[in-house]
C-alpha positions in Angstrom: -11.5 -9.5 20.0 -13.4 -7.8 17.7 -11.4 -6.3 14.5 -12.9 -4.3 11.2 -11.5 -4.1 8.2 -12.2 -0.8 6.2 -11.3 -0.5 2.0 -11.4 2.9 0.6 -10.7 3.4 -3.0 -8.0 7.4 -2.6 -7.6 7.8 -6.4 -6.8 6.1 -9.9 -4.2 5.8 -11.8 -3.4 4.7 -16.1 -0.4 2.9 -16.2 0.8 1.2 -19.5 -0.2 -2.4 -19.0 3.2 -3.7 -19.5 4.6 -1.9 -17.1 2.5 -3.9 -14.3 2.5 -7.4 -16.4 5.3 -7.7 -18.6 4.7 -8.4 -22.3 1.7 -7.1 -22.0 -0.2 -4.2 -24.3 -2.5 -1.1 -23.9 -3.5 0.4 -20.0 -5.5 -0.3 -17.6 -6.9 2.6 -15.0 -6.1 1.4 -11.4 -7.7 2.3 -7.7 -5.1 3.2 -5.4 -6.1 1.6 -1.8 -6.0 2.1 1.8 -7.0 0.2 4.3 -8.2 1.2 7.4 -8.0 -1.3 10.7 -10.3 -0.8 14.2 -8.8 -3.0 16.5 -9.7 -2.6 20.6 -5.8 -1.3 21.0 -6.0 1.4 18.0 -6.8 2.5 14.8 -4.2 1.6 12.0 -3.7 3.1 8.8 -2.3 0.9 5.6 -0.6 3.6 3.3 -1.9 6.4 3.0 -2.7 7.0 -1.0 -1.5 10.0 -3.3 -0.1 13.8 -2.1 -2.6 16.2 -2.1 -0.6 18.0 -4.1 -1.5 15.9 -6.9 -4.7 18.1 -7.0 -3.6 21.3 -8.2 0.1 20.1 -9.6 0.5 16.6 -10.9 3.2 17.3 -13.4 5.4 19.4 -10.7 4.9 17.1 -7.6 5.2 13.8 -9.4 7.5 15.0 -12.2 8.6 12.5 -14.8 6.5 9.6 -13.1 3.6 11.3 -15.2 5.6 9.5 -17.8 3.8 6.6 -16.6 1.6 6.8 -14.7 -1.7 9.7 -14.7 -3.3 10.4 -12.0 -7.4 11.1 -11.5 -7.7 12.3 -8.2 -10.9 14.5 -6.8 -10.7 16.2 -3.3 -12.7 13.2 -1.9 -10.4 10.9 -2.6 -7.7 11.8 -0.6 -7.1 9.6 2.5 -8.1 12.0 4.9 -11.7 12.7 3.3 -12.1 9.0 3.1 -12.1 8.5 6.9 -14.6 11.1 7.3 -17.0 9.0 5.9 -16.6 7.1 9.1 -16.8 9.9 11.3 -12.7 9.8 12.0 -9.9 12.0 11.6 -6.2 12.0 11.5 -5.7 12.8 14.8 -8.0 9.4 15.4 -5.3 7.1 13.7 -3.1 5.6 16.4 0.0 4.1 13.3 0.7 3.8 9.6 2.0 1.4 8.3 4.0 2.0 5.3 4.2 -0.9 2.6 6.9 1.1 0.8 7.5 4.7 -0.3 6.4 5.3 -3.3 4.2 7.8 -4.8 0.6 6.5 -4.1 1.2 4.7 -0.7 3.2 6.5 1.4 2.1 10.5 -0.9 -0.6 11.1 2.2 1.6 11.2 4.9 1.1 14.7 5.3 -2.0 14.6 6.4 -0.9 12.5 9.2 1.5 14.3 10.7 1.6 13.7 14.2 0.6 9.7 13.3 4.4 7.3 13.5 5.0 5.2 10.6 5.8 1.8 10.5 8.2 0.9 7.6 10.7 -2.0 7.5 14.2 -0.8 8.0 15.8 -1.3 5.0 13.1 1.0 2.9 13.6 3.6 5.3 17.0 3.4 4.5 16.5 3.2 0.6 14.1 6.0 1.4 16.9 8.4 2.6 19.7 7.8 0.7 20.3 9.9 -2.7 21.4 7.0 -4.8 18.8 4.8 -3.5 15.8 7.4 -3.9 16.4 8.1 -7.6 16.6 4.5 -8.1 13.6 2.9 -6.4 11.7 6.2 -8.1 10.9 7.6 -4.5 9.4 11.3 -3.7 11.3 12.0 -0.7 8.8 15.2 -0.5 5.9 12.7 0.3 7.4 11.1 3.5 10.6 12.5 5.0 8.6 14.1 7.0 10.0 14.3 10.8 6.7 12.6 12.0 8.3 9.8 14.3 9.1 6.6 12.2 9.4 3.0 14.2 11.5 0.9 11.8 11.5 -2.6 11.8 13.3 -6.1 11.2 11.4 -8.6 9.5 7.8 -9.5 10.6 6.0 -7.0 13.5 3.6 -7.6 15.6 1.4 -4.1 15.9 -0.1 -5.1 18.6 1.4 -7.8 20.1 -1.6 -10.1 20.2 -1.2 -11.2 15.8 -4.3 -9.9 15.1 -2.2 -7.2 12.7 1.5 -7.7 11.5 3.6 -7.0 9.8 5.1 -9.3 6.9 8.3 -8.7 4.6 7.3 -9.5 0.6 10.7 -8.1 -0.5 11.4 -7.2 -4.1 9.5 -4.5 -5.2 11.4 -2.4 -3.2 13.7 -2.9 -1.0 11.7 -2.9 1.9 8.4 -3.8 1.2 6.6 -4.8 3.6 2.5 -6.6 3.2 0.2 -6.6 6.3 -1.0 -10.1 7.4 -5.0 -9.5 9.1 -6.7 -12.1 11.4 -10.7 -11.0 11.2 -13.4 -13.3 12.9 -13.4 -15.3 9.3 -9.6 -15.3 8.7 -7.2 -14.5 7.8 -6.4 -11.7 5.0 -3.2 -10.5 3.7 -3.3 -7.1 2.0 -0.4 -7.6 -0.4 0.1 -4.1 -2.0 2.6 -4.2 -4.5 4.2 -7.4 -3.8 1.3 -8.9 -5.7 -0.8 -6.0 -8.1 -3.7 -8.7 -9.9 -5.2 -11.6 -9.3 -3.6 -12.3 -12.8 -0.2 -11.9 -11.0 -0.7 -15.0 -8.9 -2.5 -17.1 -10.6 0.3 -17.0 -13.3 3.3 -15.5 -12.1 4.1 -12.6 -13.4 6.1 -10.2 -12.3 5.7 -6.7 -13.4 8.3 -5.1 -15.8 10.3 -3.1 -13.0 11.0 -4.0 -9.5 14.4 -3.4 -7.6 15.1 -7.5 -6.8 13.3 -9.9 -9.4 14.1 -13.0 -7.7 12.9 -11.7 -4.4 9.7 -10.8 -5.9 8.9 -13.9 -7.3 9.9 -15.5 -3.9 7.2 -13.6 -2.4 4.7 -14.6 -5.0 5.9 -18.1 -3.8 5.1 -17.5 -0.3 1.7 -16.1 -1.3 0.4 -18.5 -3.4 1.3 -21.1 -0.7 -0.6 -19.0 1.7 -3.5 -18.7 -0.4 -3.6 -22.5 -0.8 -4.0 -22.7 3.1 -7.1 -20.5 3.4 -5.6 -16.8 3.5 -7.2 -14.8 1.4 -5.0 -12.6 -0.7 -6.2 -8.8 -1.4 -4.2 -7.8 -4.4 -2.2 -3.7 -4.5 -3.9 -3.0 -8.3 -6.4 -5.5 -9.3 -10.1 -2.8 -10.4 -12.0 -6.5 -10.9 -11.1 -7.4 -7.9 -11.4 -4.5 -6.0 -15.4 -4.4 -7.4 -15.7 -7.1 -5.0 -14.8 -5.6 -2.2 -17.3 -3.9 0.1 -15.6 -0.3 1.0 -15.5 2.6 2.9 -19.2 2.4 5.1 -19.0 -1.1 5.5 -16.0 -3.7 6.9 -14.9 -6.2 5.1 -15.8 -9.8 6.5 
């Protein structure tokens, strides 16, 4: 079975490093990644990046979040535009796997109004609870769009063949999930915000904020164990790691 994985840069964010690695100082510019997985049974998009509304009015759309995150987004950074470089449109995407509902991961959902999204049940339930929306820094305008939502509990095999599997990595948010992808060269984990940086994993360094710190640490330990067994971890926002990836027009091997 031939499976192709593509990495797309869907904008950048500048944020306090201490927010992402507790105890650090200064600022860091981080990529906003999205991934396309081309499977013989369909095309899967993992996360959707930033909302197009950020182009014209970042403060208006993101509100208080701009105190911590300054977006750098051009028209060509929108995930739909990135897909065009592969001669694909929104209608070509068969399902959207959502790691979690933060603005830089679910913001582009409106570009795929007819695409069903797969999300952990506990994440979706938090995302439609008014109290938890505020507590977790969600923007309901990004994802509460009326599209089909497939709520799953625990591991979920997207096509039933073990090639693309949603893996719970709770902690960062109530129902954060990563994606396990079986390439010809081996297994990779698209970690998303379960593991921001290579240093997060090597030093077991947590971010300053998160839903459940104990669960975050447990997730990092599980990712470290998988890495020791030969699984490649694709860190969620590591600018140095991002430079290593071949992006957009060539699949990752």
